[in-house]
Each structure stands twice: as C-alpha cells, then as structure tokens.
SEBAFI-470624 format. One line per field, with one value per residue (C-alpha): x, z, y; residue number from 1; residue in one letter. Coordinates in nm, 3 decimals. Example, Ala and Ser with C-alpha at 12.3 -4.5 7.8 and 13.67 -1.06 7.14 Angstrom:
# SEBAFI-470624
X (1.230	1.367)
Z (0.780	0.714)
Y (-0.450	-0.106)
num (1	2)
residu (A	S)
***
This chain:
# SEBAFI-470624
X (0.159	-0.112	-0.201	-0.280	-0.444	-0.123	0.147	-0.016	-0.038	0.301	0.506	0.313	0.378	0.717	0.810	0.617	0.797	1.183	1.066	0.888	1.183	1.433	1.184	1.205	1.533	1.605	1.362	1.055	0.703	0.714	0.379	0.600	0.767	0.430	0.331	0.635	0.561	0.276	0.405	0.683	0.422	0.176	0.123	0.307	0.625	0.833	0.813	0.573	0.227	-0.006	-0.371	-0.534	-0.864	-0.800	-0.560	-0.882	-1.111	-0.836	-0.809	-1.176	-1.105	-0.806	-1.063	-1.315	-1.064	-0.899	-1.258	-1.332	-1.021	-1.090	-1.438	-1.303	-1.061	-1.315	-1.382	-1.669	-1.497	-1.173	-1.377	-1.584	-1.313	-1.185	-1.473	-1.441	-1.137	-1.121	-1.480	-1.509	-1.112	-1.118	-1.431	-1.244	-0.949	-1.121	-1.306	-0.975	-0.800	-1.104	-1.133	-0.758	-0.766	-1.082	-0.913	-0.603	-0.835	-1.036	-0.692	-0.618	-0.916	-1.158	-1.523	-1.665	-1.752	-1.405	-1.272	-1.462	-1.385	-1.026	-0.994	-1.174	-0.912	-0.616	-0.798	-0.782	-0.459	-0.358	-0.453	-0.183	0.106	-0.046	-0.069	0.300	0.412	0.262	0.320	0.686	0.702	0.478	0.213	-0.106	-0.200	-0.104	-0.301	-0.160	-0.220	-0.582	-0.640	-0.478	-0.669	-1.000	-0.925	-0.810	-1.189	-1.385	-1.177	-1.244	-1.650	-1.626	-1.458	-1.706	-1.992	-1.855	-1.830	-2.186	-2.310	-2.098	-2.285	-2.598	-2.464	-2.236	-2.510	-2.486	-2.135	-2.100	-2.260	-2.463	-2.824	-2.874	-3.169	-3.184	-3.542	-3.511	-3.726	-3.452	-3.191	-3.375	-3.517	-3.160	-3.017	-3.324	-3.317	-2.938	-3.021	-3.294	-3.077	-2.824	-3.050	-3.191	-2.864	-2.740	-3.084	-3.047	-2.668	-2.728	-3.016	-2.949	-2.596	-2.477	-2.620	-2.601	-2.247	-2.103	-2.312	-2.186	-1.833	-1.894	-2.073	-1.790	-1.513	-1.711	-1.634	-1.277	-1.169	-0.941	-0.992	-1.367	-1.329	-1.085	-1.343	-1.593	-1.466	-1.359	-1.730	-1.893	-1.664	-1.692	-2.058	-2.161	-1.977	-2.122	-2.462	-2.439	-2.350	-2.588	-2.895	-2.897	-2.683	-2.444	-2.055	-1.865	-1.653	-1.969	-2.058	-1.716	-1.697	-2.009	-1.936	-1.634	-1.797	-2.013	-1.759	-1.572	-1.914	-1.746	-1.506	-1.389	-1.267	-0.916	-0.880	-1.072	-0.837	-0.521	-0.662	-0.745	-0.417	-0.219	-0.483	-0.602	-0.229	-0.167	-0.462	-0.407	-0.056	-0.236	-0.459	-0.160	0.005	-0.298	-0.304	0.056	-0.045	-0.282	-0.002	0.195	0.526	0.584	0.346	0.617	0.811	0.480	0.313	0.585	0.378	0.061	0.210	0.445	0.108	-0.063	0.211	0.225	-0.182	-0.084	0.204	0.157	-0.218	-0.354	-0.035	-0.079	-0.484	-0.458	-0.178	-0.392	-0.702	-0.523	-0.389	-0.766	-0.828	-0.572	-0.378	0.015	0.253	0.392	0.033	-0.026	0.276	0.239	-0.090	0.005	0.318	0.096	-0.178	0.077	0.026	-0.253	-0.297	-0.549	-0.881	-0.746	-0.679	-1.024	-1.219	-1.009	-1.098	-1.442	-1.441	-1.252	-1.539	-1.800	-1.626	-1.619	-1.222	-1.054	-0.766	-0.482	-0.611	-0.595	-0.216	-0.165	-0.355	-0.142	0.202	0.110	0.029	0.379	0.546	0.395	0.442	0.814	0.853	0.656	0.945	1.121	0.835	0.892	1.273	1.226	1.012	1.231	1.499	1.293	1.155	1.519	1.624	1.347	1.396	1.773	1.626	1.430	1.708	1.735	2.020	1.950	1.687	1.533	1.181	1.226	0.978	0.763	0.939	0.760	0.652	0.908	0.828	0.917	0.705	0.973	0.916	0.859	1.135	0.996	1.113	1.046	1.330	1.334	1.000	0.876	0.865	0.572	0.573	0.206	-0.097	-0.312	-0.477	-0.163	-0.027	-0.403	-0.405	-0.046	-0.130	-0.423	-0.241	-0.029	0.305	0.318	0.418	0.760	0.762	0.616	0.468	0.553	0.326	0.458	0.173	0.137	-0.196	-0.397	-0.715	-0.525	-0.289	-0.588	-0.725	-0.431	-0.382	-0.755	-0.645	-0.384	-0.076	0.204	0.216	0.490	0.279	0.508	0.636	0.884	1.118	1.192	1.484	1.409	1.088	1.316	1.557	1.274	1.180	1.493	1.593	1.940	1.729	1.447	1.397	1.224	1.132	0.803	0.769	0.396	0.377	0.246	0.470	0.821	1.009	0.906	0.995	1.344	1.434	1.309	1.517	1.859	1.823	1.692	2.013	2.229	2.079	2.102	2.287	2.188	1.814	1.572	1.371	1.065	0.892	0.616	0.597	0.335	0.610	0.915	1.098	0.990	1.133	1.474	1.464	1.372	1.631	1.879	1.806	1.856	1.542	1.604	1.299	1.035	0.705	0.469	0.086	0.035	0.293	0.159	-0.208	-0.053	0.134	-0.206	-0.380	-0.127	-0.129	-0.490	-0.487	-0.205	-0.409	-0.734	-0.516	-0.414)
Z (-10.181	-10.255	-10.594	-10.501	-10.844	-11.060	-10.796	-10.797	-11.206	-11.272	-10.989	-11.080	-11.443	-11.409	-11.181	-11.395	-11.702	-11.502	-11.313	-11.630	-11.848	-11.606	-11.621	-12.011	-11.985	-11.766	-12.012	-11.778	-11.838	-11.767	-11.573	-11.282	-11.302	-11.298	-10.999	-10.829	-10.912	-10.706	-10.418	-10.400	-10.396	-10.180	-9.797	-9.681	-9.800	-9.677	-9.875	-10.121	-10.088	-10.352	-10.298	-10.290	-10.360	-10.675	-10.758	-10.767	-10.978	-11.231	-11.204	-11.270	-11.606	-11.680	-11.599	-11.871	-12.109	-12.067	-12.098	-12.383	-12.566	-12.480	-12.662	-12.947	-13.001	-12.922	-13.207	-13.192	-13.553	-13.341	-13.050	-13.244	-13.439	-13.152	-12.926	-12.885	-12.655	-12.521	-12.395	-12.191	-12.114	-11.973	-11.763	-11.610	-11.551	-11.376	-11.166	-11.061	-10.972	-10.775	-10.609	-10.506	-10.418	-10.213	-10.031	-9.945	-9.830	-9.587	-9.442	-9.378	-9.177	-9.420	-9.521	-9.823	-10.004	-9.961	-10.098	-10.389	-10.492	-10.374	-10.598	-10.892	-10.899	-10.930	-11.198	-11.478	-11.652	-11.773	-12.114	-12.157	-12.031	-12.257	-12.571	-12.552	-12.520	-12.809	-13.029	-12.936	-13.042	-13.371	-13.241	-13.247	-13.608	-13.516	-13.380	-13.030	-13.044	-13.142	-12.858	-12.628	-12.731	-12.738	-12.376	-12.283	-12.418	-12.231	-11.893	-11.984	-12.048	-11.696	-11.522	-11.678	-11.566	-11.212	-11.189	-11.262	-11.034	-10.731	-10.612	-10.603	-10.458	-10.210	-9.910	-9.988	-9.975	-9.668	-9.461	-9.623	-9.663	-9.305	-9.206	-9.524	-9.670	-10.057	-10.189	-10.043	-10.214	-10.541	-10.618	-10.623	-10.848	-11.088	-11.108	-11.159	-11.468	-11.570	-11.573	-11.747	-11.999	-12.101	-12.136	-12.348	-12.559	-12.604	-12.685	-12.965	-13.119	-13.131	-13.025	-13.307	-13.548	-13.393	-13.292	-13.617	-13.787	-13.525	-13.640	-13.989	-13.956	-13.747	-14.012	-14.297	-14.104	-14.161	-13.834	-13.641	-13.317	-13.344	-13.445	-13.137	-12.903	-13.029	-12.970	-12.591	-12.560	-12.667	-12.464	-12.161	-12.208	-12.264	-11.917	-11.739	-11.840	-11.755	-11.409	-11.384	-11.571	-11.536	-11.216	-11.441	-11.377	-11.579	-11.702	-11.870	-12.023	-12.171	-12.296	-12.474	-12.633	-12.771	-12.888	-13.073	-13.230	-13.352	-13.579	-13.783	-14.073	-13.873	-13.584	-13.648	-13.653	-13.352	-13.171	-13.311	-13.216	-12.862	-12.781	-12.628	-12.376	-12.327	-12.245	-12.017	-11.817	-11.799	-11.665	-11.362	-11.297	-11.238	-11.027	-10.828	-10.770	-10.640	-10.396	-10.205	-10.188	-9.858	-9.937	-9.565	-9.657	-9.840	-9.470	-9.278	-9.454	-9.672	-9.665	-9.761	-10.043	-10.176	-10.145	-10.392	-10.617	-10.646	-10.732	-11.034	-11.158	-11.103	-11.016	-11.306	-11.557	-11.482	-11.532	-11.838	-11.943	-11.856	-12.008	-12.352	-12.356	-12.305	-12.614	-12.799	-12.872	-12.882	-12.605	-12.760	-12.772	-12.402	-12.292	-12.487	-12.295	-11.954	-12.009	-12.098	-11.864	-11.539	-11.435	-11.321	-11.396	-11.482	-11.391	-11.109	-10.957	-11.046	-10.894	-10.559	-10.564	-10.589	-10.344	-10.101	-10.177	-10.098	-9.783	-9.917	-9.917	-9.651	-9.703	-9.669	-9.949	-10.193	-10.061	-10.160	-10.504	-10.577	-10.472	-10.631	-10.955	-10.923	-10.860	-11.129	-11.403	-11.312	-11.324	-11.613	-11.881	-11.741	-11.790	-12.152	-12.157	-11.999	-12.298	-12.542	-12.381	-12.384	-12.713	-12.845	-12.688	-12.796	-13.141	-13.138	-12.990	-13.289	-13.508	-13.468	-13.668	-14.009	-14.015	-13.690	-13.711	-13.563	-13.294	-13.365	-13.367	-13.161	-13.268	-13.224	-12.939	-13.163	-13.485	-13.788	-14.024	-14.346	-14.609	-14.962	-15.264	-15.480	-15.604	-15.827	-15.616	-15.440	-15.056	-14.894	-14.519	-14.386	-14.523	-14.386	-14.579	-14.796	-14.850	-14.970	-15.194	-15.310	-15.350	-15.546	-15.778	-15.861	-15.677	-15.975	-16.189	-16.067	-15.969	-15.778	-15.444	-15.104	-14.794	-14.424	-14.198	-13.798	-13.779	-13.820	-13.988	-14.212	-14.308	-14.401	-14.607	-14.827	-14.834	-14.956	-15.233	-15.378	-15.246	-15.072	-14.684	-14.438	-14.113	-13.855	-13.724	-13.976	-13.710	-13.636	-13.795	-13.859	-14.060	-14.255	-14.349	-14.430	-14.734	-14.918	-14.930	-15.114	-15.415	-15.418	-15.677	-15.413	-15.037	-14.959	-14.596	-14.521	-14.179	-14.011	-13.709	-13.817	-13.520	-13.660	-13.963	-13.891	-13.717	-14.034	-14.255	-14.045	-14.055	-14.443	-14.528	-14.366	-14.560	-14.915	-14.885	-15.263	-15.235	-15.304	-15.014	-15.032	-14.685	-14.570	-14.309	-14.170	-14.078	-14.199	-13.889	-13.969	-14.344	-14.155	-13.954	-14.221	-14.472	-14.175	-14.113	-14.463	-14.678	-15.069	-15.092	-14.840	-14.947	-14.717	-14.770	-14.717	-14.971	-15.228	-15.171	-15.200	-15.533	-15.665	-15.596	-15.746	-16.087	-16.095	-16.057	-16.320	-16.563	-16.532	-16.564	-16.892)
Y (2.682	2.944	2.753	2.405	2.318	2.465	2.319	1.974	1.939	2.081	1.941	1.579	1.610	1.729	1.436	1.193	1.280	1.221	0.913	0.786	0.861	0.680	0.425	0.379	0.416	0.078	-0.076	-0.117	-0.013	0.432	0.366	0.248	0.598	0.777	0.567	0.651	1.014	1.003	0.818	1.130	1.366	1.157	1.208	0.897	1.076	1.380	1.701	1.847	1.701	1.736	1.844	1.473	1.596	1.788	1.488	1.287	1.477	1.508	1.110	1.117	1.281	1.067	0.731	0.908	0.956	0.618	0.440	0.656	0.528	0.162	0.226	0.393	0.086	-0.169	-0.431	-0.639	-0.808	-0.876	-1.050	-1.261	-1.402	-1.557	-1.570	-1.960	-1.908	-1.550	-1.524	-1.862	-1.838	-1.461	-1.588	-1.892	-1.718	-1.430	-1.634	-1.848	-1.539	-1.394	-1.691	-1.695	-1.311	-1.421	-1.677	-1.459	-1.199	-1.442	-1.516	-1.160	-1.154	-0.940	-1.042	-1.199	-0.895	-0.750	-1.079	-1.036	-0.688	-0.777	-1.110	-0.923	-0.621	-0.883	-1.075	-0.753	-0.693	-0.356	-0.268	-0.024	-0.265	-0.562	-0.375	-0.230	-0.579	-0.697	-0.422	-0.440	-0.788	-0.740	-1.011	-0.798	-0.910	-1.275	-1.560	-1.513	-1.130	-1.149	-1.398	-1.177	-0.858	-1.074	-1.192	-0.855	-0.678	-0.960	-0.869	-0.508	-0.559	-0.767	-0.484	-0.237	-0.454	-0.479	-0.094	-0.083	-0.322	-0.277	0.058	-0.188	-0.455	-0.286	-0.334	-0.707	-0.754	-0.543	-0.767	-1.058	-1.093	-1.131	-0.891	-0.756	-0.772	-0.934	-0.634	-0.396	-0.586	-0.662	-0.306	-0.113	-0.381	-0.376	-0.004	0.027	-0.271	-0.066	0.305	0.126	-0.034	0.297	0.443	0.189	0.206	0.581	0.582	0.282	0.455	0.780	0.809	0.560	0.793	1.096	1.135	1.037	1.315	1.548	1.469	1.479	1.787	1.945	1.813	1.962	2.329	2.280	2.380	2.141	2.328	2.281	1.913	1.837	2.013	1.836	1.507	1.588	1.772	1.408	1.203	1.434	1.528	1.161	1.072	1.335	1.286	0.909	0.993	1.262	1.161	0.795	0.747	0.522	0.562	0.804	0.517	0.327	0.643	0.725	0.395	0.375	0.740	0.566	0.255	0.504	0.730	0.428	0.377	0.691	0.697	0.989	0.743	0.731	1.101	1.166	0.906	1.098	1.437	1.356	1.145	1.409	1.525	1.163	1.073	1.373	1.284	0.905	1.017	1.233	0.934	0.702	1.010	1.015	0.656	0.689	0.923	0.704	0.463	0.391	0.263	0.155	-0.124	-0.314	-0.339	-0.360	-0.652	-0.800	-1.167	-1.012	-0.839	-1.134	-1.333	-1.091	-1.079	-1.461	-1.433	-1.174	-1.333	-1.697	-1.792	-1.578	-1.697	-2.091	-2.059	-1.884	-2.125	-2.421	-2.271	-2.208	-2.519	-2.703	-2.545	-2.740	-2.406	-2.424	-2.409	-2.088	-1.920	-2.039	-1.919	-1.570	-1.501	-1.613	-1.391	-1.087	-1.129	-1.144	-0.807	-0.549	-0.175	0.102	-0.100	-0.263	0.071	0.229	-0.107	-0.051	0.322	0.249	-0.036	0.191	0.449	0.217	0.104	-0.250	-0.264	-0.145	0.111	-0.208	-0.370	-0.109	-0.047	-0.453	-0.371	-0.058	-0.256	-0.544	-0.340	-0.150	-0.471	-0.666	-0.405	-0.386	-0.765	-0.834	-0.774	-1.046	-1.296	-1.211	-1.230	-1.570	-1.665	-1.556	-1.771	-2.084	-2.073	-1.998	-2.334	-2.531	-2.399	-2.498	-2.850	-2.868	-2.920	-3.279	-3.504	-3.633	-3.940	-3.833	-3.674	-3.324	-3.210	-2.914	-2.579	-2.317	-2.001	-1.695	-1.464	-1.177	-1.200	-1.099	-0.814	-0.989	-0.849	-0.707	-0.873	-0.582	-0.364	-0.018	0.031	0.341	0.296	0.497	0.549	0.653	0.586	0.851	1.124	1.208	0.836	0.722	1.022	0.914	0.522	0.637	0.794	0.478	0.675	0.877	0.563	0.583	0.193	-0.072	0.078	-0.051	0.114	0.115	0.137	0.084	0.125	-0.201	-0.065	0.148	-0.142	-0.370	-0.097	-0.082	-0.437	-0.439	-0.184	-0.448	-0.259	-0.448	-0.358	-0.382	-0.327	-0.149	0.211	0.334	0.448	0.064	-0.036	-0.406	-0.224	-0.004	-0.277	-0.509	-0.196	-0.281	0.083	0.036	-0.110	0.156	0.437	0.680	0.720	0.902	1.002	1.087	1.067	1.393	1.416	1.587	1.454	1.099	1.180	1.315	0.980	0.783	1.009	0.945	0.574	0.605	0.783	0.542	0.253	0.453	0.785	0.858	0.773	1.059	1.166	1.310	1.443	1.650	1.924	2.185	2.475	2.631	2.478	2.132	2.191	2.287	2.010	1.759	1.868	1.863	1.490	1.405	1.491	1.576	1.739	1.863	1.987	2.189	2.183	2.560	2.654	2.402	2.553	2.925	2.813	2.643	2.982	3.213	2.953	2.989	3.364	3.421	3.178	3.403	3.705	3.588)
num (1	2	3	4	5	6	7	8	9	10	11	12	13	14	15	16	17	18	19	20	21	22	23	24	25	26	27	28	29	30	31	32	33	34	35	36	37	38	39	40	41	42	43	44	45	46	47	48	49	50	51	52	53	54	55	56	57	58	59	60	61	62	63	64	65	66	67	68	69	70	71	72	73	74	75	76	77	78	79	80	81	82	83	84	85	86	87	88	89	90	91	92	93	94	95	96	97	98	99	100	101	102	103	104	105	106	107	108	109	110	111	112	113	114	115	116	117	118	119	120	121	122	123	124	125	126	127	128	129	130	131	132	133	134	135	136	137	138	139	140	141	142	143	144	145	146	147	148	149	150	151	152	153	154	155	156	157	158	159	160	161	162	163	164	165	166	167	168	169	170	171	172	173	174	175	176	177	178	179	180	181	182	183	184	185	186	187	188	189	190	191	192	193	194	195	196	197	198	199	200	201	202	203	204	205	206	207	208	209	210	211	212	213	214	215	216	217	218	219	220	221	222	223	224	225	226	227	228	229	230	231	232	233	234	235	236	237	238	239	240	241	242	243	244	245	246	247	248	249	250	251	252	253	254	255	256	257	258	259	260	261	262	263	264	265	266	267	268	269	270	271	272	273	274	275	276	277	278	279	280	281	282	283	284	285	286	287	288	289	290	291	292	293	294	295	296	297	298	299	300	301	302	303	304	305	306	307	308	309	310	311	312	313	314	315	316	317	318	319	320	321	322	323	324	325	326	327	328	329	330	331	332	333	334	335	336	337	338	339	340	341	342	343	344	345	346	347	348	349	350	351	352	353	354	355	356	357	358	359	360	361	362	363	364	365	366	367	368	369	370	371	372	373	374	375	376	377	378	379	380	381	382	383	384	385	386	387	388	389	390	391	392	393	394	395	396	397	398	399	400	401	402	403	404	405	406	407	408	409	410	411	412	413	414	415	416	417	418	419	420	421	422	423	424	425	426	427	428	429	430	431	432	433	434	435	436	437	438	439	440	441	442	443	444	445	446	447	448	449	450	451	452	453	454	455	456	457	458	459	460	461	462	463	464	465	466	467	468	469	470	471	472	473	474	475	476	477	478	479	480	481	482	483	484	485	486	487	488	489	490	491	492	493	494	495	496	497	498	499	500	501	502	503	504	505	506	507	508	509	510	511	512	513	514	515	516	517	518	519	520	521	522	523	524	525	526	527	528	529	530	531	532	533	534	535	536	537	538	539	540	541	542	543	544	545	546	547	548	549	550	551	552	553	554	555	556	557	558)
residu (X	X	X	X	X	X	X	X	X	X	X	X	X	X	X	X	X	X	X	X	X	X	X	X	X	X	X	X	X	X	X	X	X	X	X	X	X	X	X	X	X	X	X	X	X	X	X	X	X	X	X	X	X	X	X	X	X	X	X	X	X	X	X	X	X	X	X	X	X	X	X	X	X	X	X	X	X	X	X	X	X	X	X	X	X	X	X	X	X	X	X	X	X	X	X	X	X	X	X	X	X	X	X	X	X	X	X	X	X	X	X	X	X	X	X	X	X	X	X	X	X	X	X	X	X	X	X	X	X	X	X	X	X	X	X	X	X	X	X	X	X	X	X	X	X	X	X	X	X	X	X	X	X	X	X	X	X	X	X	X	X	X	X	X	X	X	X	X	X	X	X	X	X	X	X	X	X	X	X	X	X	X	X	X	X	X	X	X	X	X	X	X	X	X	X	X	X	X	X	X	X	X	X	X	X	X	X	X	X	X	X	X	X	X	X	X	X	X	X	X	X	X	X	X	X	X	X	X	X	X	X	X	X	X	X	X	X	X	X	X	X	X	X	X	X	X	X	X	X	X	X	X	X	X	X	X	X	X	X	X	X	X	X	X	X	X	X	X	X	X	X	X	X	X	X	X	X	X	X	X	X	X	X	X	X	X	X	X	X	X	X	X	X	X	X	X	X	X	X	X	X	X	X	X	X	X	X	X	X	X	X	X	X	X	X	X	X	X	X	X	X	X	X	X	X	X	X	X	X	X	X	X	X	X	X	X	X	X	X	X	X	X	X	X	X	X	X	X	X	X	X	X	X	X	X	X	X	X	X	X	X	X	X	X	X	X	X	X	X	X	X	X	X	X	X	X	X	X	X	X	X	X	X	X	X	X	X	X	X	X	X	X	X	X	X	X	X	X	X	X	X	X	X	X	X	X	X	X	X	X	X	X	X	X	X	X	X	X	X	X	X	X	X	X	X	X	X	X	X	X	X	X	X	X	X	X	X	X	X	X	X	X	X	X	X	X	X	X	X	X	X	X	X	X	X	X	X	X	X	X	X	X	X	X	X	X	X	X	X	X	X	X	X	X	X	X	X	X	X	X	X	X	X	X	X	X	X	X	X	X	X	X	X	X	X	X	X	X	X	X	X	X	X	X	X	X	X	X	X	X	X	X	X	X	X	X	X	X	X	X	X	X	X	X	X	X	X	X	X	X	X	X	X	X	X	X	X	X	X	X	X	X	X	X	X	X	X	X	X	X	X	X	X	X	X	X	X	X)
***
C-alpha cells in the first residue's frame, strides 16, 4: 500500500474495534481482541501485513502514555495504608514467580539471564485487567481492593526499576561474569543509577513545582485545546528528555511526569483530557504486540505454553494466597487477590520487548509470554466466576441450625451498593465542576442531597463536605436502584458525557416516570438527545452564559 503509516493505523484500529467489541460481547477483556487484531495484521498470518517498524514506534508512544497514566494515578497514601502486606507480599510473589519462570527457562535450554527476564515478565500482572475486575465488583474502596491496588503499585515500581537496570546489567546477564572485569560491570551500573538519580532529583525539585505551575497558568488562559496540548507536551517532553539527556527509559520519564502532575489540583482534569488519546495509543500498543506473535507456536510448543500458563495462573496465585494468609488476612481477601493477579499484560510485553532488543531473550520466549498473556487474560474471568460460586456456597453453609454456632461468613466477591434511607431528596449524579457548584449551593434547598460519584478522590471530597455519597457509575442499574428514585424529588444529571447521561436518563425514567430530571448539555444535538431519553429540562452552559450577558446589558440599558 502507498501509505504504510495510514494503512497500519487505520486497519489496526478498525480490527481492534471489531475484535475488541466481540471480546466484550462474550464477557472477556477487550485486550484479547486488541492483541488478536495485531496477530491478524502481523507477518505470521496471511493477508494484509502492517508496517512493523511504524507500529513499534506508535507502540512506544503508547508505552509513554500508559506509564504517564500510571504515574498520574499513583497514590503514595494508598500504598502506605497497606504497606505492611503490599510491599513484602508483592516482592515475595515476584520472587516466587521469577524463580518458577527461571526454572522453566533453564529446562528449555536458555541461560540464567534469559530465565530471570522471562520469570520477571511472568510475575507482573496487568494494571488494566486488575483494575477493571475490581471496579466491576466495586472492590476498589474495600480492604481487599486497597491491598490488591497497593500490591499492583509495588509490582509496577519493581518493573520500572527493572526497565532502568536491564540495559546496564545486560552484559552480565548474557554470559555471566567470566572474563568480565569488575570495573566494566560496576561503571555502567553506577552511571545508570547516577543518571536516574539525577533525573529523579530534577523532577522532584523542579518538576514538582514547575509542572503544576504550568498547568495552572495554561488553565487560566481558558483554552481547553491549549490545556490538553500542555498535558501531552509535558508527558511526551519529559519522556523524551529522560531518554535523550539522561539515557533513562521513556517509560520512567513518563511515569515521573505523571507523578509530578498528580501534585496539581488539576490532575483530574489532566487525566480526563488525555484519556481518549491515551486509550487510542494504548490500543495501538497492544496491536503492535500482537503483530509480533506467531500463533503457530500454539501447535509447535504446546507443552511450554501450558507450563507458562500454569506459572501465571497457578504459581503466582498460590504464592499470593499463601502470602496473604501468612499475614492473617481472611480467605476471601486471599482468594480475591489471587484471582486478580492470575494474568499478565502490558508490563510483561514491555519487559519482553526490551529483553529481545538487548539480546537477552530469544524470540521464542517473547512468543511464550505473548501466548501466556492472551490465554491468561482470556481465562482470568473464570477465576472470578469460581470465586463467586465458592463464596456463595460458603455463605450458604454458614447458615447453621439453631443452637450451633455458625462459622464465619466470608466476604462477598462483589461489594453490594448501600441503599440510601433518604426520601423526598435530590439525587445529584456527578461531582465535577458543575456538581460541586450545585452541592455548594445546597441543591437549591429542594431537599436532602444524595451524590453519586465514581471517582475515588471526588467521592471522598463529597463525603468530607458532609454529603451522603453512593460511589459508583450512574449507568449501573444497581447504583440507580440504591438512590431510591421513586421517593426522590429531583434528579440532577451533571455528568459531562451526553451519551452516558442518556443511558442514565432511560433507566431513571423507568424507575420513576414522573420524576423531574434536569441534565446538562454542550450542544443543541445533545439537548435533543437528552430530551429524547427522558430529560424534563436540559441546561446548556453557553445558552445560560448568553442569557446572563443579555440580562446585564438590559439592566444597564434601563
């Protein structure tokens, strides 16, 4: 084709959409669909073949934005709250999985260095898959969820450290220390650590103040496009500077850019503004990884693939279960964390790619990692199904006859949504800029105020302001049912996404056909969409600004 860049991007995204939608339809992670899209346009399958070098460069941008997102949502507070188990637990689980992977590598005839990189790649769970599984079960805010997220953060930090040190340690890992002078080993490591320390120092000293200042300055210009561009320029610029000036990986530079940006009060806005582009390049990253996979390995080497999958889904899970139980946590918590970690994803791909580029890993190892990732993501939901059934049976068994002390009832695998006791109240969905203004005004005194908010930080802020909060997505039927809409006076839909707002309106109207519903819109088309789906009134910000300006003009004229 005459335009390899355009054809690779377009065909890759279209196939990723189709296969991702099919994966979602059968209730497995869309990541599987994205990876399979890459397999379809890869050189190992017939038909159109995408431009692999171009795909790899686009994937590098995807890695930068993925790591930027991890840094942007990195919470030292959350990690410290569960540090007693998350730090030693994650390190011990990484050590066990790495040892198992190394043992398999040695059995396959690889050297020790390849085995260490291979085992490390199998030890790291996918951030995307884990968080999605916890969010679907409303477990993020529970103790189990905090432990799992803290565990994941430690794994992410360990992976970032490995990405930084691997290039310096590559000569040792390739052939051991025989014939290699100690000085030639230590100098690259010391230089690498020194460069990383210098970069981190500059980011903490200058970036911690400079990046939030730039965001606030741009935000005061009032230009949404300029703000979005500033966020992307900071993320990509820090990653590029880290690689070119300090010889640090793009990933680490982007990670610290996100961490420094998280210091700003505008971090939530920064995250939302860059999310579409971050998601698009993340999809291209998974597509490019799939292009590297040779599906014939499933027929050529079924036993190594089964062994790899056993390490990912059983070895890691058993290790995590034992570790959590040793810290005297409940069986429910141990099983939830074990199920959450029984997969690998984006960080494993990054490690595998770096290992191959440094000639530490054979191509065969990368294929095994890719096969293990695709299969583990595919089978991971089955772990949660089994967990749901086990907990249901355990809860039924806990109903002991009268006179017999019942055993401890395990925690549910899906956290129930607490139902409000309010009536004759106002339900506000969304605690963003509009929602916060409404809440600060007391909901116009129309009755007690109930807030529905999905974001952890915004929900915590609403609670700190003294409001009753149901945390969750307003589109979720369980969340809406918990709001007691039949007994409410008003429903205020303050979410900025009109498509999401329309889905909320349809369900709310079914629960209470007579309920007055007020929604927000950004365009005339959105007004029509929201009214079509049940809104009683729709407020468009631009219209209200124009009315206020005209009212001021009329008042001055009189």
